[in-house]
C-alpha positions in Angstrom: -56.8 -9.9 -10.9 -59.2 -7.2 -9.9 -62.9 -7.8 -10.2 -63.4 -4.8 -12.4 -61.0 -6.1 -15.0 -63.0 -7.5 -17.9 -60.9 -10.5 -18.8 -62.5 -13.8 -19.9 -60.7 -16.5 -17.9 -62.0 -19.1 -20.3 -60.5 -17.4 -23.4 -57.4 -18.8 -25.2 -54.0 -17.4 -24.3 -54.0 -15.1 -27.4 -57.5 -13.8 -26.7 -56.6 -13.1 -23.0 -53.5 -11.2 -24.1 -55.5 -9.1 -26.5 -58.1 -8.4 -23.8 -55.4 -7.4 -21.3 -53.8 -5.1 -23.7 -57.1 -3.4 -24.4 -57.7 -2.9 -20.7 -54.2 -1.5 -20.3 -55.0 1.1 -22.9 -58.5 1.9 -21.6 -58.7 5.6 -20.8 -61.1 4.7 -18.0 -58.9 2.8 -15.5 -56.1 1.7 -17.7 -52.3 1.9 -17.0 -51.0 5.5 -17.0 -47.7 4.3 -18.5 -49.3 2.2 -21.3 -51.7 5.1 -22.1 -48.8 7.4 -22.7 -47.1 5.2 -25.3 -47.0 5.5 -29.1 -45.6 3.5 -32.0 -42.4 5.5 -31.7 -42.0 5.3 -27.9 -42.2 1.5 -27.7 -39.9 0.9 -30.7 -36.7 0.9 -28.4 -38.4 -1.7 -26.2 -39.2 -3.9 -29.2 -35.5 -3.9 -30.3 -34.4 -4.7 -26.8 -36.8 -7.6 -26.5 -35.6 -9.0 -29.8 -32.0 -9.0 -28.5 -33.1 -10.6 -25.3 -34.6 -13.4 -27.4 -31.3 -13.8 -29.1 -29.5 -14.0 -25.7 -31.9 -16.6 -24.5 -31.4 -18.8 -27.6 -27.6 -18.5 -27.2 -27.8 -19.4 -23.5 -29.7 -22.5 -24.3 -32.2 -21.7 -21.5 -35.6 -22.7 -22.9 -37.5 -21.4 -19.9 -35.9 -18.0 -20.4 -36.6 -18.2 -24.2 -40.3 -18.9 -23.5 -40.5 -15.8 -21.3 -38.6 -13.6 -23.7 -40.7 -14.8 -26.7 -43.8 -13.8 -24.7 -42.3 -10.3 -24.1 -41.6 -10.0 -27.9 -45.1 -11.2 -28.7 -46.5 -8.5 -26.3 -44.8 -5.9 -28.4 -46.8 -7.0 -31.5 -49.9 -7.0 -29.4 -49.1 -3.5 -28.2 -48.7 -2.3 -31.8 -51.9 -4.0 -32.9 -53.8 -2.2 -30.1 -52.4 1.2 -31.2 -53.3 0.4 -34.8 -56.8 -0.6 -33.8 -57.3 2.7 -31.9 -56.3 4.8 -34.9 -58.3 2.6 -37.3 -55.4 1.5 -39.4 -55.2 -2.3 -38.5 -55.6 -4.7 -35.7 -54.2 -8.1 -34.6 -56.3 -10.2 -37.0 -55.1 -8.0 -39.9 -51.5 -8.7 -38.9 -52.0 -12.5 -38.7 -54.1 -12.7 -41.9 -51.6 -10.7 -43.9 -48.8 -13.0 -42.6 -50.7 -16.1 -43.5 -51.4 -14.8 -47.0 -47.7 -13.9 -47.4 -46.6 -17.4 -46.3 -49.0 -19.1 -48.7 -47.9 -16.8 -51.5 -44.2 -17.3 -50.9 -44.4 -21.1 -50.6 -45.9 -22.3 -53.8 -43.7 -25.4 -53.6 -45.7 -26.4 -50.5 -49.2 -24.9 -51.2 -49.1 -24.7 -55.0 -47.7 -26.4 -58.1 -44.1 -25.2 -58.0 -41.4 -27.7 -57.2 -38.3 -27.2 -55.0 -35.8 -30.0 -54.9 -33.9 -28.6 -51.9 -33.5 -25.6 -49.6 -31.5 -23.6 -52.1 -34.3 -23.9 -54.7 -36.9 -23.0 -52.1 -34.9 -19.9 -51.2 -34.5 -18.9 -54.9 -38.3 -19.3 -55.4 -38.9 -17.1 -52.3 -36.5 -14.4 -53.5 -38.1 -14.4 -57.0 -41.5 -13.9 -55.5 -40.2 -11.1 -53.2 -38.8 -9.3 -56.2 -42.1 -9.5 -58.0 -43.7 -8.0 -54.9 -41.1 -5.2 -54.8 -41.8 -4.5 -58.5 -45.5 -4.2 -57.8 -44.7 -1.7 -55.1 -42.6 0.3 -57.5 -39.5 -0.8 -55.8 -37.3 -1.7 -58.7 -33.9 -2.2 -57.0 -33.1 -5.5 -55.4 -31.8 -3.4 -52.5 -35.2 -1.7 -51.9 -37.0 -2.4 -48.6 -33.8 -3.3 -46.6 -34.4 -1.4 -43.4 -31.8 1.3 -42.7 -32.4 0.7 -39.0 -30.9 -2.8 -39.0 -27.6 -3.3 -37.2 -24.7 -2.5 -39.6 -23.4 -6.0 -39.9 -26.9 -7.4 -40.5 -27.7 -4.8 -43.1 -24.5 -5.5 -44.9 -25.2 -9.2 -45.0 -28.7 -8.6 -46.4 -27.4 -6.2 -49.1 -24.7 -8.7 -50.1 -27.2 -11.6 -50.2 -29.6 -9.6 -52.5 -26.7 -8.7 -54.8 -25.6 -12.3 -54.9 -29.1 -13.4 -55.9 -28.7 -11.5 -59.2 -25.1 -12.7 -59.8 -23.1 -9.9 -58.2 -20.8 -12.1 -56.1 -17.6 -14.0 -56.1 -18.0 -17.6 -57.2 -15.6 -18.9 -54.4 -14.1 -17.9 -51.1 -10.5 -17.4 -52.4 -11.2 -14.0 -54.0 -12.8 -12.8 -50.8 -9.6 -13.5 -48.9 -7.6 -11.6 -51.5 -10.0 -8.7 -51.2 -9.5 -8.7 -47.4 -5.8 -8.5 -47.8 -6.3 -5.6 -50.2 -8.5 -3.7 -47.8 -6.0 -4.1 -45.0 -3.2 -2.7 -47.2 -5.4 0.2 -48.1 -5.9 1.0 -44.4 -2.2 1.1 -43.9 -1.7 3.4 -46.9 -4.4 5.8 -45.7 -3.0 5.8 -42.2 0.5 6.5 -43.5 -0.9 9.4 -45.5 -2.4 10.9 -42.4 -5.9 10.9 -43.9 -8.2 10.0 -41.0 -11.4 10.1 -43.0 -9.9 7.8 -45.6 -8.7 5.5 -42.8 -12.2 5.2 -41.4 -13.7 4.7 -44.9 -11.2 1.8 -45.5 -12.0 0.3 -42.1 -15.6 0.3 -43.2 -14.7 -1.5 -46.4 -12.7 -4.1 -44.3 -15.7 -4.7 -42.0 -17.9 -5.1 -45.1 -15.6 -7.7 -46.5 -15.5 -9.5 -43.2 -19.3 -9.8 -43.5 -18.8 -11.1 -47.0 -16.4 -13.7 -45.8 -18.8 -14.9 -43.1 -21.6 -15.1 -45.7 -19.4 -17.2 -48.0 -18.7 -19.5 -45.1 -22.4 -19.9 -44.5 -22.2 -18.0 -41.1 -24.2 -15.1 -39.8 -21.9 -12.2 -39.3 -23.9 -10.8 -36.4 -23.6 -14.1 -34.5 -19.9 -14.3 -35.3 -19.5 -10.8 -33.8 -21.5 -11.7 -30.8 -19.4 -14.8 -30.2 -16.2 -12.7 -30.5 -17.7 -10.2 -28.0 -18.5 -13.0 -25.6 -15.0 -14.5 -25.9 -13.4 -11.1 -25.2 -15.6 -10.6 -22.2 -14.9 -14.0 -20.8 -11.1 -13.6 -21.1 -11.1 -10.0 -19.8 -13.0 -11.1 -16.7 -10.5 -13.9 -16.1 -7.7 -11.4 -16.4 -9.4 -9.0 -14.0 -10.0 -11.9 -11.5 -6.4 -13.0 -11.7 -5.0 -9.6 -11.0 -7.6 -8.9 -8.3 -6.6 -12.2 -6.6 -3.0 -11.0 -6.5 -4.1 -7.7 -4.9 -3.1 -5.8 -8.1 -4.9 -2.7 -9.5 -5.5 -3.4 -13.2 -5.2 0.3 -14.0 -1.7 0.5 -12.5 -0.2 -2.4 -14.5 1.8 -1.6 -17.6 0.9 -3.0 -21.0 3.5 -5.8 -20.8 2.0 -7.1 -17.5 -1.5 -6.8 -18.9 -0.5 -8.6 -22.1 1.0 -11.5 -20.0 -2.2 -11.8 -17.9 -4.2 -11.7 -21.2 -2.2 -14.6 -22.6 -2.7 -16.6 -19.4 -6.5 -16.0 -19.7 -6.4 -17.3 -23.2 -5.1 -20.6 -22.0 -8.1 -21.2 -19.7 
């Protein structure tokens, strides 16, 4: 580290990180790239880092997870520095607001409310969140669900909110029936030659798949990621088999590719 960098080597890890961020944004000798950034410009990096954390968790590599969590934390530190510079908030405001929120939303731990199990604790949490939304003049249970969320994740959050006020099937059987209904409607729309209606019905089917995942206590985004990983693994096996035979995949007919795919599924 250069001698002109004013970093307290005896500071805690968090203090050092905040000091380094301040130096990176110092107009006198800071990093040209960091100095160019804004809330908007670093948003894509934040989303990317969050997905890299998810990849590290799914890989089971704790060393990688530690590093990726550090990268994600740095995004928060970056935002806090930008907020400090414009006078809107700084890191201490973020952490204090979060601490206050956790205390407020866990009265069964820090107050007099009782929660006999996780479901009751979640119900308490949602009731408190609805009170907070009402105070912000957000009267719908669907208020404050970010539109920027991935589609499957946003669908799951909307369904969960609706279920909290009783708008939900009481069992999984009606969900399966609704899935069959949506598939039939896709066929009907396709037979009618109405492309826009087909796409609308496909969306309805995907929404119901999220609903089924929720009823099975599964996260639809993780279910989709697992399906993607399975497809990638099998496709790579198929590519490898054909390449080992000296065959160009693009030159094989669909029957040959299907046979190779079925062999890959057996591995």
